[in-house]
C-alpha positions in Angstrom: 35.1 111.9 99.3 38.5 113.5 99.1 37.8 114.3 95.4 35.0 116.5 96.1 36.6 117.9 98.6 39.4 118.9 96.9 37.0 119.9 94.0 35.3 122.5 96.3 38.8 123.6 97.4 39.4 124.7 94.0 35.9 126.0 93.1 35.4 127.8 96.3 39.0 129.3 96.9 38.3 132.7 96.1 35.9 132.9 99.3 38.2 130.4 101.6 40.5 133.1 101.4 38.2 135.5 102.6 37.4 133.2 105.4 40.6 132.7 106.3 41.3 136.5 107.6 38.9 136.1 109.8 39.4 135.9 113.6 38.6 132.2 113.7 37.7 132.4 117.6 35.1 135.1 116.5 33.7 133.6 113.6 33.3 129.9 115.6 31.4 132.2 118.4 29.9 134.1 115.5 28.2 130.9 114.7 27.7 129.2 117.7 25.2 132.3 118.0 23.6 131.6 115.1 23.1 128.2 115.3 21.5 128.9 118.9 19.2 131.3 117.3 18.7 128.9 114.2 17.6 126.2 116.7 15.7 128.4 118.3 13.6 128.9 115.1 14.0 125.9 113.8 12.1 124.4 116.8 9.4 127.1 116.7 8.8 127.0 113.0 8.6 123.1 113.1 6.1 123.2 115.8 3.9 125.7 113.5 4.8 124.2 110.5 3.7 119.8 111.8 0.5 121.9 113.1 -0.4 123.4 109.6 0.5 120.5 107.7 -1.7 118.1 110.2 -5.0 120.6 109.9 -4.2 120.8 106.5 -4.3 116.7 105.7 -7.6 116.6 108.1 -9.0 119.8 106.2 -8.0 117.3 102.7 -9.3 114.1 104.7 -12.6 115.7 105.4 -13.7 117.8 102.5 -13.0 114.6 100.6 -15.4 112.9 102.5 -17.8 115.5 102.0 -17.3 115.5 98.2 -18.0 111.6 98.2 -21.0 112.3 99.8 -22.3 114.3 97.0 -25.8 112.6 95.6 -26.3 113.0 92.1 -25.1 116.0 90.7 -25.9 118.4 87.1 -22.7 118.2 84.8 -21.9 122.3 86.3 -22.0 121.0 89.4 -19.8 117.8 88.9 -17.5 120.2 87.0 -17.5 122.4 90.2 -16.7 119.0 92.6 -13.9 117.8 90.3 -12.2 121.1 90.3 -12.7 120.9 94.4 -11.6 117.6 94.0 -7.9 118.6 92.6 -8.0 121.5 95.4 -8.6 118.7 97.6 -5.6 116.9 96.1 -3.2 119.7 96.4 -3.7 120.1 99.9 -3.1 117.2 100.6 0.2 117.1 98.6 1.4 120.5 100.4 0.1 118.9 104.0 2.2 116.5 103.5 5.4 118.1 102.2 4.6 121.0 105.3 5.0 118.0 107.7 8.2 116.1 106.1 9.4 119.7 106.3 8.5 119.7 110.1 9.6 117.0 111.1 13.0 118.0 109.7 13.4 121.3 111.3 12.2 119.1 114.8 15.3 117.1 114.2 18.0 119.4 113.3 16.6 122.3 116.0 18.5 119.7 119.4 21.3 119.5 116.4 21.5 123.3 116.2 21.3 123.7 119.4 23.9 120.9 120.9 26.3 122.0 117.9 26.3 125.2 119.6 27.3 124.6 123.1 30.2 122.0 121.1 31.1 125.1 119.2 31.3 127.3 122.6 32.7 125.0 124.9 35.4 124.3 121.6 34.9 120.3 121.6 36.1 118.7 118.7 32.1 116.3 119.1 30.7 120.2 118.6 32.2 120.6 115.2 31.3 117.6 113.9 28.0 118.1 115.3 27.7 121.4 113.1 28.7 119.6 110.1 26.0 117.6 110.5 23.3 120.2 111.6 24.3 122.4 108.7 24.1 119.3 106.4 20.5 118.5 108.1 19.6 122.1 108.3 20.5 122.6 104.1 18.5 119.6 103.4 15.5 121.2 105.2 15.9 124.4 103.7 16.0 122.7 99.9 12.5 120.8 101.1 11.1 124.5 102.0 12.2 125.5 98.9 10.4 122.6 96.8 7.2 123.6 99.2 7.4 127.3 97.7 10.2 129.1 100.1 11.4 131.8 98.3 14.8 133.4 98.2 15.7 133.2 101.9 16.0 129.2 101.3 18.5 129.6 98.7 20.5 131.8 101.0 19.9 129.3 103.6 20.8 126.2 101.7 24.4 128.1 100.6 24.9 129.3 103.9 23.9 125.9 105.4 26.4 123.9 102.9 29.1 126.2 103.1 29.7 126.0 106.3 29.4 122.3 106.6 32.0 122.4 103.9 34.0 124.9 106.0 34.2 122.9 109.1 34.7 119.8 108.3 37.6 120.5 105.6 39.4 123.7 107.2 42.5 122.5 109.1 43.3 125.5 111.0 39.3 125.5 112.3 39.7 122.2 113.3 43.1 122.6 115.2 40.5 125.2 117.7 38.7 122.1 118.8 39.7 119.9 121.5 
């Protein structure tokens, strides 16, 4: 693990030097505010994704049952039924990914909010919770990227992963927490 951190330190040296010029108190405050807002959005988005995923799964199941109940069909109708079956299988796959992403978001939300509280209070557990929450948030954003997310998912993965690394490895920042 130390070897990985050492290599990341070398790779990210220019960014780390720039981050060192920021007031640590202000950086912690901004990150805490970001985590609080991200936690609220993660909670709301998780509920919406879960609802969409479950409804999509139910729709896919009902559609599959309807396709199964088709009686004798012509070859043209069979092609249409095959196309509909493929579409329903895609709906099922995306529904499953949406539910997984929703669960990750709903797990990340309280972690982000708890970490924000710990950061505001400058508690060492808040720094540790921030590292964990950033990692969960990065994984959640990666899942969002796989399900068709755009550039924002890439940005959130990079920001979350960097902040997890920075809060974990930066010694002067660690000294700010009791």
